[in-house]
PDB file with one MODEL, atoms N, CA, C and O in Angstrom:
MODEL        1
ATOM      1  N   UNK A   1     -22.171  10.103 -21.498  1.00  0.00           N
ATOM      2  CA  UNK A   1     -21.517  10.848 -20.962  1.00  0.00           C
ATOM      3  C   UNK A   1     -21.427  12.681 -21.364  1.00  0.00           C
ATOM      4  O   UNK A   1     -20.802  13.501 -20.691  1.00  0.00           O
ATOM      5  N   UNK A   2     -22.068  12.924 -22.367  1.00  0.00           N
ATOM      6  CA  UNK A   2     -22.340  14.442 -23.064  1.00  0.00           C
ATOM      7  C   UNK A   2     -22.605  15.266 -21.732  1.00  0.00           C
ATOM      8  O   UNK A   2     -21.900  16.233 -21.443  1.00  0.00           O
ATOM      9  N   UNK A   3     -23.645  14.837 -20.945  1.00  0.00           N
ATOM     10  CA  UNK A   3     -23.518  15.738 -19.774  1.00  0.00           C
ATOM     11  C   UNK A   3     -22.725  15.521 -18.397  1.00  0.00           C
ATOM     12  O   UNK A   3     -22.919  16.222 -17.403  1.00  0.00           O
ATOM     13  N   UNK A   4     -21.771  14.420 -18.465  1.00  0.00           N
ATOM     14  CA  UNK A   4     -20.925  14.628 -17.111  1.00  0.00           C
ATOM     15  C   UNK A   4     -20.027  15.976 -17.292  1.00  0.00           C
ATOM     16  O   UNK A   4     -19.793  16.481 -18.390  1.00  0.00           O
ATOM     17  N   UNK A   5     -19.649  16.383 -16.284  1.00  0.00           N
ATOM     18  CA  UNK A   5     -18.911  17.219 -16.033  1.00  0.00           C
ATOM     19  C   UNK A   5     -17.496  17.194 -15.622  1.00  0.00           C
ATOM     20  O   UNK A   5     -17.214  16.771 -14.501  1.00  0.00           O
ATOM     21  N   UNK A   6     -16.554  17.621 -16.451  1.00  0.00           N
ATOM     22  CA  UNK A   6     -15.100  17.368 -16.177  1.00  0.00           C
ATOM     23  C   UNK A   6     -14.589  18.422 -16.076  1.00  0.00           C
ATOM     24  O   UNK A   6     -15.035  19.408 -16.663  1.00  0.00           O
ATOM     25  N   UNK A   7     -13.419  18.459 -15.223  1.00  0.00           N
ATOM     26  CA  UNK A   7     -12.335  19.424 -14.969  1.00  0.00           C
ATOM     27  C   UNK A   7     -10.774  18.512 -15.598  1.00  0.00           C
ATOM     28  O   UNK A   7     -10.698  17.393 -16.106  1.00  0.00           O
ATOM     29  N   UNK A   8      -9.708  19.505 -15.310  1.00  0.00           N
ATOM     30  CA  UNK A   8      -8.482  19.168 -15.873  1.00  0.00           C
ATOM     31  C   UNK A   8      -7.752  18.202 -14.782  1.00  0.00           C
ATOM     32  O   UNK A   8      -8.097  18.229 -13.600  1.00  0.00           O
ATOM     33  N   UNK A   9      -6.938  17.528 -15.161  1.00  0.00           N
ATOM     34  CA  UNK A   9      -6.003  16.472 -14.521  1.00  0.00           C
ATOM     35  C   UNK A   9      -5.642  16.907 -13.100  1.00  0.00           C
ATOM     36  O   UNK A   9      -5.623  16.196 -12.095  1.00  0.00           O
ATOM     37  N   UNK A  10      -5.367  18.172 -13.202  1.00  0.00           N
ATOM     38  CA  UNK A  10      -4.961  18.907 -11.983  1.00  0.00           C
ATOM     39  C   UNK A  10      -5.672  18.985 -10.582  1.00  0.00           C
ATOM     40  O   UNK A  10      -5.340  19.483  -9.506  1.00  0.00           O
ATOM     41  N   UNK A  11      -6.729  18.330 -10.993  1.00  0.00           N
ATOM     42  CA  UNK A  11      -7.934  18.288  -9.783  1.00  0.00           C
ATOM     43  C   UNK A  11      -7.464  16.927  -9.074  1.00  0.00           C
ATOM     44  O   UNK A  11      -7.527  17.001  -7.847  1.00  0.00           O
ATOM     45  N   UNK A  12      -7.120  16.003  -9.452  1.00  0.00           N
ATOM     46  CA  UNK A  12      -6.370  14.848  -9.040  1.00  0.00           C
ATOM     47  C   UNK A  12      -5.143  15.027  -8.429  1.00  0.00           C
ATOM     48  O   UNK A  12      -4.473  14.015  -8.223  1.00  0.00           O
ATOM     49  N   UNK A  13      -4.657  16.234  -8.056  1.00  0.00           N
ATOM     50  CA  UNK A  13      -2.946  16.257  -7.659  1.00  0.00           C
ATOM     51  C   UNK A  13      -2.989  15.709  -6.344  1.00  0.00           C
ATOM     52  O   UNK A  13      -2.088  14.921  -6.059  1.00  0.00           O
ATOM     53  N   UNK A  14      -3.976  16.003  -5.365  1.00  0.00           N
ATOM     54  CA  UNK A  14      -3.622  15.442  -4.147  1.00  0.00           C
ATOM     55  C   UNK A  14      -3.948  14.148  -3.984  1.00  0.00           C
ATOM     56  O   UNK A  14      -3.602  13.594  -2.941  1.00  0.00           O
ATOM     57  N   UNK A  15      -4.636  13.462  -4.932  1.00  0.00           N
ATOM     58  CA  UNK A  15      -4.891  12.031  -4.599  1.00  0.00           C
ATOM     59  C   UNK A  15      -3.485  11.494  -5.625  1.00  0.00           C
ATOM     60  O   UNK A  15      -2.831  10.568  -5.145  1.00  0.00           O
ATOM     61  N   UNK A  16      -3.259  11.768  -6.299  1.00  0.00           N
ATOM     62  CA  UNK A  16      -1.927  11.532  -6.958  1.00  0.00           C
ATOM     63  C   UNK A  16      -0.624  11.555  -6.051  1.00  0.00           C
ATOM     64  O   UNK A  16       0.177  10.622  -6.100  1.00  0.00           O
ATOM     65  N   UNK A  17      -0.445  12.616  -5.249  1.00  0.00           N
ATOM     66  CA  UNK A  17       0.652  12.513  -4.313  1.00  0.00           C
ATOM     67  C   UNK A  17       0.567  11.440  -3.288  1.00  0.00           C
ATOM     68  O   UNK A  17       1.532  10.729  -3.009  1.00  0.00           O
ATOM     69  N   UNK A  18      -0.601  11.335  -2.732  1.00  0.00           N
ATOM     70  CA  UNK A  18      -0.983  10.234  -1.914  1.00  0.00           C
ATOM     71  C   UNK A  18      -0.411   8.869  -2.718  1.00  0.00           C
ATOM     72  O   UNK A  18       0.487   8.129  -2.317  1.00  0.00           O
ATOM     73  N   UNK A  19      -0.989   8.776  -3.649  1.00  0.00           N
ATOM     74  CA  UNK A  19      -0.908   7.403  -4.243  1.00  0.00           C
ATOM     75  C   UNK A  19       0.700   7.239  -4.714  1.00  0.00           C
ATOM     76  O   UNK A  19       1.290   6.172  -4.543  1.00  0.00           O
ATOM     77  N   UNK A  20       1.309   8.344  -5.291  1.00  0.00           N
ATOM     78  CA  UNK A  20       2.907   8.016  -5.476  1.00  0.00           C
ATOM     79  C   UNK A  20       3.661   8.685  -4.600  1.00  0.00           C
ATOM     80  O   UNK A  20       4.866   8.639  -4.851  1.00  0.00           O
ATOM     81  N   UNK A  21       3.396   9.196  -3.804  1.00  0.00           N
ATOM     82  CA  UNK A  21       4.313   9.704  -2.833  1.00  0.00           C
ATOM     83  C   UNK A  21       5.110  11.198  -3.455  1.00  0.00           C
ATOM     84  O   UNK A  21       5.960  11.815  -2.812  1.00  0.00           O
ATOM     85  N   UNK A  22       4.660  11.553  -4.709  1.00  0.00           N
ATOM     86  CA  UNK A  22       5.339  12.915  -5.270  1.00  0.00           C
ATOM     87  C   UNK A  22       4.679  13.683  -6.013  1.00  0.00           C
ATOM     88  O   UNK A  22       3.791  13.069  -6.605  1.00  0.00           O
ATOM     89  N   UNK A  23       4.731  14.978  -6.291  1.00  0.00           N
ATOM     90  CA  UNK A  23       3.986  15.495  -7.447  1.00  0.00           C
ATOM     91  C   UNK A  23       3.612  14.821  -8.787  1.00  0.00           C
ATOM     92  O   UNK A  23       4.586  14.535  -9.484  1.00  0.00           O
ATOM     93  N   UNK A  24       2.675  14.582  -9.174  1.00  0.00           N
ATOM     94  CA  UNK A  24       2.502  14.048 -10.353  1.00  0.00           C
ATOM     95  C   UNK A  24       1.939  14.595 -11.486  1.00  0.00           C
ATOM     96  O   UNK A  24       2.006  14.068 -12.596  1.00  0.00           O
ATOM     97  N   UNK A  25       1.290  15.821 -11.194  1.00  0.00           N
ATOM     98  CA  UNK A  25       0.749  16.259 -12.166  1.00  0.00           C
ATOM     99  C   UNK A  25       1.352  16.940 -13.199  1.00  0.00           C
ATOM    100  O   UNK A  25       0.589  17.546 -13.951  1.00  0.00           O
ATOM    101  N   UNK A  26       2.713  16.998 -13.456  1.00  0.00           N
ATOM    102  CA  UNK A  26       3.583  17.254 -14.291  1.00  0.00           C
ATOM    103  C   UNK A  26       4.485  16.320 -15.076  1.00  0.00           C
ATOM    104  O   UNK A  26       5.390  16.621 -15.854  1.00  0.00           O
ATOM    105  N   UNK A  27       3.997  14.986 -14.666  1.00  0.00           N
ATOM    106  CA  UNK A  27       4.425  13.502 -15.013  1.00  0.00           C
ATOM    107  C   UNK A  27       3.941  13.803 -16.449  1.00  0.00           C
ATOM    108  O   UNK A  27       3.040  14.587 -16.745  1.00  0.00           O
ATOM    109  N   UNK A  28       4.912  12.824 -17.555  1.00  0.00           N
ATOM    110  CA  UNK A  28       4.046  13.019 -18.821  1.00  0.00           C
ATOM    111  C   UNK A  28       3.656  11.359 -18.857  1.00  0.00           C
ATOM    112  O   UNK A  28       4.186  10.489 -18.168  1.00  0.00           O
ATOM    113  N   UNK A  29       2.731  11.205 -19.718  1.00  0.00           N
ATOM    114  CA  UNK A  29       2.286   9.894 -20.091  1.00  0.00           C
ATOM    115  C   UNK A  29       1.998   9.667 -21.752  1.00  0.00           C
ATOM    116  O   UNK A  29       1.878  10.640 -22.497  1.00  0.00           O
ATOM    117  N   UNK A  30       1.921   8.562 -22.139  1.00  0.00           N
ATOM    118  CA  UNK A  30       1.677   8.464 -23.535  1.00  0.00           C
ATOM    119  C   UNK A  30       0.336   7.649 -23.580  1.00  0.00           C
ATOM    120  O   UNK A  30       0.260   6.679 -22.826  1.00  0.00           O
ATOM    121  N   UNK A  31      -0.707   7.945 -24.376  1.00  0.00           N
ATOM    122  CA  UNK A  31      -1.596   7.086 -24.337  1.00  0.00           C
ATOM    123  C   UNK A  31      -1.382   5.954 -25.362  1.00  0.00           C
ATOM    124  O   UNK A  31      -0.860   6.018 -26.475  1.00  0.00           O
ATOM    125  N   UNK A  32      -1.906   4.921 -24.720  1.00  0.00           N
ATOM    126  CA  UNK A  32      -1.963   3.452 -25.687  1.00  0.00           C
ATOM    127  C   UNK A  32      -2.832   3.560 -26.823  1.00  0.00           C
ATOM    128  O   UNK A  32      -2.639   2.942 -27.870  1.00  0.00           O
ATOM    129  N   UNK A  33      -3.945   4.475 -26.585  1.00  0.00           N
ATOM    130  CA  UNK A  33      -4.908   4.268 -27.692  1.00  0.00           C
ATOM    131  C   UNK A  33      -4.515   5.194 -28.985  1.00  0.00           C
ATOM    132  O   UNK A  33      -4.563   4.662 -30.093  1.00  0.00           O
ATOM    133  N   UNK A  34      -4.197   6.321 -28.891  1.00  0.00           N
ATOM    134  CA  UNK A  34      -3.818   7.284 -29.896  1.00  0.00           C
ATOM    135  C   UNK A  34      -2.256   7.756 -30.001  1.00  0.00           C
ATOM    136  O   UNK A  34      -1.891   8.349 -31.016  1.00  0.00           O
ATOM    137  N   UNK A  35      -1.342   7.486 -28.940  1.00  0.00           N
ATOM    138  CA  UNK A  35       0.204   7.831 -28.901  1.00  0.00           C
ATOM    139  C   UNK A  35       0.213   9.109 -28.325  1.00  0.00           C
ATOM    140  O   UNK A  35       1.313   9.534 -27.972  1.00  0.00           O
ATOM    141  N   UNK A  36      -0.912   9.911 -28.131  1.00  0.00           N
ATOM    142  CA  UNK A  36      -0.395  11.305 -27.819  1.00  0.00           C
ATOM    143  C   UNK A  36       0.178  11.450 -26.309  1.00  0.00           C
ATOM    144  O   UNK A  36       0.066  10.569 -25.457  1.00  0.00           O
ATOM    145  N   UNK A  37       0.705  12.499 -26.146  1.00  0.00           N
ATOM    146  CA  UNK A  37       1.969  12.646 -24.934  1.00  0.00           C
ATOM    147  C   UNK A  37       1.503  13.794 -24.380  1.00  0.00           C
ATOM    148  O   UNK A  37       1.483  14.863 -24.991  1.00  0.00           O
ATOM    149  N   UNK A  38       1.037  13.608 -22.994  1.00  0.00           N
ATOM    150  CA  UNK A  38       0.597  14.954 -21.931  1.00  0.00           C
ATOM    151  C   UNK A  38       0.902  14.982 -20.905  1.00  0.00           C
ATOM    152  O   UNK A  38       1.037  13.851 -20.440  1.00  0.00           O
ATOM    153  N   UNK A  39       1.128  15.865 -20.151  1.00  0.00           N
ATOM    154  CA  UNK A  39       1.297  16.061 -18.780  1.00  0.00           C
ATOM    155  C   UNK A  39      -0.497  15.545 -18.101  1.00  0.00           C
ATOM    156  O   UNK A  39      -1.644  15.694 -18.523  1.00  0.00           O
ATOM    157  N   UNK A  40       0.133  14.904 -16.865  1.00  0.00           N
ATOM    158  CA  UNK A  40      -1.162  14.044 -16.272  1.00  0.00           C
ATOM    159  C   UNK A  40      -2.170  15.148 -15.900  1.00  0.00           C
ATOM    160  O   UNK A  40      -3.359  14.873 -15.736  1.00  0.00           O
ATOM    161  N   UNK A  41      -1.666  16.462 -15.760  1.00  0.00           N
ATOM    162  CA  UNK A  41      -2.494  17.531 -15.123  1.00  0.00           C
ATOM    163  C   UNK A  41      -3.232  17.950 -16.544  1.00  0.00           C
ATOM    164  O   UNK A  41      -4.348  18.419 -16.322  1.00  0.00           O
ATOM    165  N   UNK A  42      -2.955  17.909 -17.674  1.00  0.00           N
ATOM    166  CA  UNK A  42      -3.863  18.253 -18.731  1.00  0.00           C
ATOM    167  C   UNK A  42      -4.682  17.243 -19.721  1.00  0.00           C
ATOM    168  O   UNK A  42      -4.994  17.423 -20.898  1.00  0.00           O
ATOM    169  N   UNK A  43      -4.974  15.923 -18.718  1.00  0.00           N
ATOM    170  CA  UNK A  43      -5.864  15.329 -19.131  1.00  0.00           C
ATOM    171  C   UNK A  43      -7.270  15.841 -19.017  1.00  0.00           C
ATOM    172  O   UNK A  43      -7.529  17.011 -18.734  1.00  0.00           O
ATOM    173  N   UNK A  44      -8.134  14.946 -19.242  1.00  0.00           N
ATOM    174  CA  UNK A  44      -9.676  15.352 -18.964  1.00  0.00           C
ATOM    175  C   UNK A  44      -9.995  14.497 -17.640  1.00  0.00           C
ATOM    176  O   UNK A  44      -9.850  13.277 -17.722  1.00  0.00           O
ATOM    177  N   UNK A  45     -10.385  15.013 -16.527  1.00  0.00           N
ATOM    178  CA  UNK A  45     -10.650  14.249 -15.229  1.00  0.00           C
ATOM    179  C   UNK A  45     -12.159  14.541 -14.996  1.00  0.00           C
ATOM    180  O   UNK A  45     -12.707  15.610 -15.262  1.00  0.00           O
ATOM    181  N   UNK A  46     -12.846  13.277 -14.382  1.00  0.00           N
ATOM    182  CA  UNK A  46     -13.943  13.164 -14.110  1.00  0.00           C
ATOM    183  C   UNK A  46     -14.007  12.606 -12.807  1.00  0.00           C
ATOM    184  O   UNK A  46     -13.560  11.476 -12.608  1.00  0.00           O
ATOM    185  N   UNK A  47     -14.596  13.384 -11.759  1.00  0.00           N
ATOM    186  CA  UNK A  47     -14.275  13.291 -10.240  1.00  0.00           C
ATOM    187  C   UNK A  47     -15.635  13.304  -9.719  1.00  0.00           C
ATOM    188  O   UNK A  47     -15.687  13.582  -8.521  1.00  0.00           O
ATOM    189  N   UNK A  48     -16.822  13.064 -10.329  1.00  0.00           N
ATOM    190  CA  UNK A  48     -18.277  12.750  -9.665  1.00  0.00           C
ATOM    191  C   UNK A  48     -18.649  11.407  -9.439  1.00  0.00           C
ATOM    192  O   UNK A  48     -19.750  11.165  -8.946  1.00  0.00           O
ATOM    193  N   UNK A  49     -17.903  10.552  -9.724  1.00  0.00           N
ATOM    194  CA  UNK A  49     -18.219   8.964  -9.613  1.00  0.00           C
ATOM    195  C   UNK A  49     -17.773   8.362  -8.313  1.00  0.00           C
ATOM    196  O   UNK A  49     -17.442   9.010  -7.321  1.00  0.00           O
ATOM    197  N   UNK A  50     -17.799   7.068  -8.421  1.00  0.00           N
ATOM    198  CA  UNK A  50     -17.485   6.294  -7.141  1.00  0.00           C
ATOM    199  C   UNK A  50     -15.913   6.339  -7.382  1.00  0.00           C
ATOM    200  O   UNK A  50     -15.274   6.123  -6.353  1.00  0.00           O
ATOM    201  N   UNK A  51     -15.344   6.516  -8.238  1.00  0.00           N
ATOM    202  CA  UNK A  51     -13.762   6.752  -8.148  1.00  0.00           C
ATOM    203  C   UNK A  51     -13.777   7.892  -9.478  1.00  0.00           C
ATOM    204  O   UNK A  51     -14.741   8.291 -10.131  1.00  0.00           O
ATOM    205  N   UNK A  52     -12.426   8.214  -9.588  1.00  0.00           N
ATOM    206  CA  UNK A  52     -11.436   9.146 -10.146  1.00  0.00           C
ATOM    207  C   UNK A  52     -11.509   8.840 -11.750  1.00  0.00           C
ATOM    208  O   UNK A  52     -11.981   7.723 -11.964  1.00  0.00           O
ATOM    209  N   UNK A  53     -11.236   9.400 -12.654  1.00  0.00           N
ATOM    210  CA  UNK A  53     -11.208   8.966 -13.979  1.00  0.00           C
ATOM    211  C   UNK A  53     -10.380   9.881 -14.922  1.00  0.00           C
ATOM    212  O   UNK A  53     -10.868  11.011 -14.935  1.00  0.00           O
ATOM    213  N   UNK A  54      -9.334   9.765 -15.680  1.00  0.00           N
ATOM    214  CA  UNK A  54      -8.437  10.629 -16.577  1.00  0.00           C
ATOM    215  C   UNK A  54      -8.609   9.767 -18.070  1.00  0.00           C
ATOM    216  O   UNK A  54      -8.486   8.608 -18.464  1.00  0.00           O
ATOM    217  N   UNK A  55      -8.892  10.813 -18.501  1.00  0.00           N
ATOM    218  CA  UNK A  55      -9.298  10.712 -20.136  1.00  0.00           C
ATOM    219  C   UNK A  55      -8.288  11.191 -21.017  1.00  0.00           C
ATOM    220  O   UNK A  55      -7.700  12.212 -20.660  1.00  0.00           O
ATOM    221  N   UNK A  56      -7.921  10.583 -22.250  1.00  0.00           N
ATOM    222  CA  UNK A  56      -7.381  11.033 -23.087  1.00  0.00           C
ATOM    223  C   UNK A  56      -7.925  12.328 -23.722  1.00  0.00           C
ATOM    224  O   UNK A  56      -9.050  12.145 -24.188  1.00  0.00           O
ATOM    225  N   UNK A  57      -7.517  13.428 -23.859  1.00  0.00           N
ATOM    226  CA  UNK A  57      -8.603  14.675 -24.508  1.00  0.00           C
ATOM    227  C   UNK A  57      -8.688  14.184 -26.051  1.00  0.00           C
ATOM    228  O   UNK A  57      -9.798  14.301 -26.570  1.00  0.00           O
ATOM    229  N   UNK A  58      -7.541  13.597 -26.919  1.00  0.00           N
ATOM    230  CA  UNK A  58      -7.507  13.426 -27.872  1.00  0.00           C
ATOM    231  C   UNK A  58      -8.572  12.089 -28.887  1.00  0.00           C
ATOM    232  O   UNK A  58      -9.181  12.137 -29.956  1.00  0.00           O
ATOM    233  N   UNK A  59      -8.366  11.135 -27.962  1.00  0.00           N
ATOM    234  CA  UNK A  59      -8.942   9.894 -28.347  1.00  0.00           C
ATOM    235  C   UNK A  59     -10.380   9.554 -27.267  1.00  0.00           C
ATOM    236  O   UNK A  59     -11.448   9.143 -27.722  1.00  0.00           O
ATOM    237  N   UNK A  60     -10.158   9.796 -25.935  1.00  0.00           N
ATOM    238  CA  UNK A  60     -11.098   9.651 -25.163  1.00  0.00           C
ATOM    239  C   UNK A  60     -10.740   8.494 -24.538  1.00  0.00           C
ATOM    240  O   UNK A  60     -11.627   8.051 -23.808  1.00  0.00           O
ATOM    241  N   UNK A  61      -9.733   7.859 -24.582  1.00  0.00           N
ATOM    242  CA  UNK A  61      -9.385   6.323 -23.895  1.00  0.00           C
ATOM    243  C   UNK A  61      -9.375   7.112 -22.453  1.00  0.00           C
ATOM    244  O   UNK A  61      -9.093   8.277 -22.176  1.00  0.00           O
ATOM    245  N   UNK A  62      -9.822   5.940 -21.602  1.00  0.00           N
ATOM    246  CA  UNK A  62      -9.751   5.858 -20.010  1.00  0.00           C
ATOM    247  C   UNK A  62      -8.039   5.682 -19.901  1.00  0.00           C
ATOM    248  O   UNK A  62      -7.371   4.859 -20.527  1.00  0.00           O
ATOM    249  N   UNK A  63      -7.660   6.442 -19.169  1.00  0.00           N
ATOM    250  CA  UNK A  63      -6.026   6.308 -19.199  1.00  0.00           C
ATOM    251  C   UNK A  63      -5.653   5.882 -17.613  1.00  0.00           C
ATOM    252  O   UNK A  63      -4.814   5.015 -17.369  1.00  0.00           O
ATOM    253  N   UNK A  64      -6.429   6.647 -16.517  1.00  0.00           N
ATOM    254  CA  UNK A  64      -6.406   5.998 -15.253  1.00  0.00           C
ATOM    255  C   UNK A  64      -7.461   6.119 -14.541  1.00  0.00           C
ATOM    256  O   UNK A  64      -8.250   7.051 -14.700  1.00  0.00           O
ATOM    257  N   UNK A  65      -7.618   5.142 -13.620  1.00  0.00           N
ATOM    258  CA  UNK A  65      -8.795   5.174 -12.942  1.00  0.00           C
ATOM    259  C   UNK A  65      -8.307   4.712 -11.425  1.00  0.00           C
ATOM    260  O   UNK A  65      -7.505   3.846 -11.077  1.00  0.00           O
ATOM    261  N   UNK A  66      -9.175   5.706 -10.612  1.00  0.00           N
ATOM    262  CA  UNK A  66      -8.191   5.939  -9.181  1.00  0.00           C
ATOM    263  C   UNK A  66      -9.369   5.822  -8.606  1.00  0.00           C
ATOM    264  O   UNK A  66     -10.356   6.431  -9.020  1.00  0.00           O
ATOM    265  N   UNK A  67      -9.393   4.735  -7.222  1.00  0.00           N
ATOM    266  CA  UNK A  67     -10.471   4.473  -6.365  1.00  0.00           C
ATOM    267  C   UNK A  67     -10.136   4.375  -5.250  1.00  0.00           C
ATOM    268  O   UNK A  67      -9.176   3.654  -4.981  1.00  0.00           O
ATOM    269  N   UNK A  68     -10.836   5.084  -4.234  1.00  0.00           N
ATOM    270  CA  UNK A  68     -10.195   4.746  -2.901  1.00  0.00           C
ATOM    271  C   UNK A  68     -11.118   3.782  -2.177  1.00  0.00           C
ATOM    272  O   UNK A  68     -12.327   3.885  -2.379  1.00  0.00           O
ATOM    273  N   UNK A  69     -10.551   2.652  -1.170  1.00  0.00           N
ATOM    274  CA  UNK A  69     -11.145   1.858  -0.913  1.00  0.00           C
ATOM    275  C   UNK A  69     -10.138   1.867   0.806  1.00  0.00           C
ATOM    276  O   UNK A  69      -8.985   1.586   1.132  1.00  0.00           O
ATOM    277  N   UNK A  70     -11.450   2.383   1.556  1.00  0.00           N
ATOM    278  CA  UNK A  70     -10.942   2.412   3.100  1.00  0.00           C
ATOM    279  C   UNK A  70      -9.596   3.189   3.223  1.00  0.00           C
ATOM    280  O   UNK A  70      -9.794   4.310   2.754  1.00  0.00           O
ATOM    281  N   UNK A  71      -8.492   3.082   3.596  1.00  0.00           N
ATOM    282  CA  UNK A  71      -7.251   3.746   3.829  1.00  0.00           C
ATOM    283  C   UNK A  71      -6.355   3.305   2.459  1.00  0.00           C
ATOM    284  O   UNK A  71      -5.132   3.223   2.567  1.00  0.00           O
ATOM    285  N   UNK A  72      -7.014   3.027   1.177  1.00  0.00           N
ATOM    286  CA  UNK A  72      -5.888   2.432   0.264  1.00  0.00           C
ATOM    287  C   UNK A  72      -6.489   3.078  -1.086  1.00  0.00           C
ATOM    288  O   UNK A  72      -7.716   3.062  -1.182  1.00  0.00           O
ATOM    289  N   UNK A  73      -5.705   3.672  -2.189  1.00  0.00           N
ATOM    290  CA  UNK A  73      -5.996   3.846  -3.239  1.00  0.00           C
ATOM    291  C   UNK A  73      -5.691   2.982  -4.371  1.00  0.00           C
ATOM    292  O   UNK A  73      -4.484   3.009  -4.609  1.00  0.00           O
ATOM    293  N   UNK A  74      -6.212   2.383  -4.991  1.00  0.00           N
ATOM    294  CA  UNK A  74      -6.378   1.683  -6.059  1.00  0.00           C
ATOM    295  C   UNK A  74      -6.550   2.467  -7.540  1.00  0.00           C
ATOM    296  O   UNK A  74      -7.486   3.155  -7.948  1.00  0.00           O
ATOM    297  N   UNK A  75      -5.381   2.122  -8.133  1.00  0.00           N
ATOM    298  CA  UNK A  75      -5.318   2.616  -9.606  1.00  0.00           C
ATOM    299  C   UNK A  75      -5.288   1.425 -10.876  1.00  0.00           C
ATOM    300  O   UNK A  75      -4.982   0.251 -10.668  1.00  0.00           O
ATOM    301  N   UNK A  76      -5.574   1.840 -11.881  1.00  0.00           N
ATOM    302  CA  UNK A  76      -5.679   1.065 -12.927  1.00  0.00           C
ATOM    303  C   UNK A  76      -5.230   2.038 -13.870  1.00  0.00           C
ATOM    304  O   UNK A  76      -5.643   3.186 -13.703  1.00  0.00           O
ATOM    305  N   UNK A  77      -4.327   1.763 -15.001  1.00  0.00           N
ATOM    306  CA  UNK A  77      -3.976   2.423 -15.834  1.00  0.00           C
ATOM    307  C   UNK A  77      -3.510   1.627 -17.050  1.00  0.00           C
ATOM    308  O   UNK A  77      -2.390   1.612 -17.562  1.00  0.00           O
ATOM    309  N   UNK A  78      -4.500   1.039 -17.362  1.00  0.00           N
ATOM    310  CA  UNK A  78      -4.630  -0.142 -18.620  1.00  0.00           C
ATOM    311  C   UNK A  78      -4.010   0.590 -19.923  1.00  0.00           C
ATOM    312  O   UNK A  78      -3.004   0.221 -20.528  1.00  0.00           O
ATOM    313  N   UNK A  79      -4.826   1.707 -20.225  1.00  0.00           N
ATOM    314  CA  UNK A  79      -4.298   2.509 -21.490  1.00  0.00           C
ATOM    315  C   UNK A  79      -3.162   3.643 -21.769  1.00  0.00           C
ATOM    316  O   UNK A  79      -3.066   4.450 -22.694  1.00  0.00           O
ATOM    317  N   UNK A  80      -2.312   3.404 -20.599  1.00  0.00           N
ATOM    318  CA  UNK A  80      -0.929   4.435 -20.213  1.00  0.00           C
ATOM    319  C   UNK A  80       0.153   3.260 -20.826  1.00  0.00           C
ATOM    320  O   UNK A  80       0.264   2.152 -20.303  1.00  0.00           O
ATOM    321  N   UNK A  81       0.934   3.697 -22.033  1.00  0.00           N
ATOM    322  CA  UNK A  81       1.739   2.894 -22.563  1.00  0.00           C
ATOM    323  C   UNK A  81       2.931   3.302 -21.640  1.00  0.00           C
ATOM    324  O   UNK A  81       3.556   2.396 -21.087  1.00  0.00           O
ATOM    325  N   UNK A  82       3.257   4.488 -21.453  1.00  0.00           N
ATOM    326  CA  UNK A  82       4.405   4.439 -20.279  1.00  0.00           C
ATOM    327  C   UNK A  82       3.817   6.054 -19.608  1.00  0.00           C
ATOM    328  O   UNK A  82       2.949   6.842 -19.986  1.00  0.00           O
ATOM    329  N   UNK A  83       4.897   6.038 -18.314  1.00  0.00           N
ATOM    330  CA  UNK A  83       4.522   7.122 -17.626  1.00  0.00           C
ATOM    331  C   UNK A  83       5.898   7.692 -17.203  1.00  0.00           C
ATOM    332  O   UNK A  83       6.795   6.943 -16.818  1.00  0.00           O
ATOM    333  N   UNK A  84       6.027   8.889 -17.275  1.00  0.00           N
ATOM    334  CA  UNK A  84       7.528   9.463 -16.824  1.00  0.00           C
ATOM    335  C   UNK A  84       7.443  10.479 -16.276  1.00  0.00           C
ATOM    336  O   UNK A  84       6.724  11.376 -16.716  1.00  0.00           O
ATOM    337  N   UNK A  85       8.277  10.622 -14.987  1.00  0.00           N
ATOM    338  CA  UNK A  85       8.257  11.565 -13.747  1.00  0.00           C
ATOM    339  C   UNK A  85       9.460  12.313 -14.527  1.00  0.00           C
ATOM    340  O   UNK A  85      10.143  11.948 -15.484  1.00  0.00           O
ATOM    341  N   UNK A  86       9.462  13.572 -13.708  1.00  0.00           N
ATOM    342  CA  UNK A  86      10.821  14.567 -14.359  1.00  0.00           C
ATOM    343  C   UNK A  86      11.598  14.383 -13.036  1.00  0.00           C
ATOM    344  O   UNK A  86      12.708  14.896 -12.895  1.00  0.00           O
TER     345      UNK A  86
ENDMDL
END
């Protein structure tokens, strides 16, 4: 993954609005891997694969995976201990 290009989580802003129906880059989450708390927009985003991935900048845990399947967005957030909207 050393050669992978990443951006910040704000790059997934449009997709997150589509999935949740509201602005989510300012929503906070707690990483189940290391316990750090951050806004989704401050996470590390990888967007060049078949899906989009948000990773914890502290421990590298995969916090959210979003895959577009036809008209739907499938989300997996196995390493998110909690998600809080404002």
